[in-house]
N, C-alpha and C positions, 0 to 999 in steps of 0.2 A: 504494500500500500504506500501511497505517497504521503509525506509529512511535510508541513510547512514549519520551518524554523525561523522565527522572527526574533532578532536580537536588538537591543537598545544599547548604544554606546555610553560609556561614562563621559562626563564633560572633558574636553581637551584631550581626547584620546588619540589624536592623529599620530603622534610620534610612536606611541605604543603599537598602534595598528601597523605602521610602516615596518617596525622592527619584527613583528610576529607574522607579517604577511607571507613570506616564502613558505613557512611551515603550514600556515592556514591554507594556502593555495595548493600545496602538495596533497593535502587530505581531500580537497575538492576534486583535484585532478584524478586521484585514485578512484573516487566515486564515479566520475565521468567515464573513466576507462572501463569500469565494471558495468556501465550502462545504467547506473542508478541515480544519476543527477539530471533533474529536469531543468533547473535554472539556479543561478546563484549570483548575488551581487550586492553592493552596498547602497545605502540611501544617502546621496549627497546632502550635506547640511544646508546648502543653498540651492537655488534653482539653476544648476549648471552641471554639465556632464563632468567637468573638472573643477571641483570646488576649491582647489588650492588650499590655503591655510585654514579655510573654514572647516575642512575635513568632512566627516561623515557622521550621521546620527544613528546608524545601525546597519543591519544587514538582513537579507532574505535569502534563504536556501530552501529549495523544494527538492527532496530526495526520497528515494525508495528504501524502506526498511521493512523488516518482518513484523515488528510490533512497535507500539508507541514507546515502550520502555527502551527498546534498542535505539530508537531515534533520539530519545531524551539523553541516554547515556552517551551517544556519539556527540550530540550537541554540547553537552557539559564537558566533554574532553577536548573541545576545540582550543587551539593555541591562543585564540583571542580571549577566551575565558581566563586561561592561566596568566596571560599578560595583563589582565585588567582592562582590556578594551571594552568588553561587554559588561554592562551593569546588570542586565536582565536578559534571560533567554526564555522564550515561550515556544513550545512544540505542540502542534495540533495536527490531527489527521486532515488530509487534503484530498478532495476528489477532483481530478482534472476532467473538465468537460470539453473545453475547446482550447486550441484546435484539436480536432479528432485524430 
């Protein structure tokens, strides 16, 4: 089943995010390579594709897991959690409707 992982960043987390990004992306790449990643990306803190020093306010990941618990455990083990980038992480079941 698909699960939506929605994370909110801590204030002024841009430098922490940049430092932990390679490890964070490696985990996402492994999910993509396994065919289990629907989409992933950050929320710019301002209305711009490149927010510069304004940074990001959080992230969205939609990935496939066997159970909600597995998705939650994976999300909580994210390098952004360990680095203090994410202040809060929410995991919810997600039903993809479109595109088919």
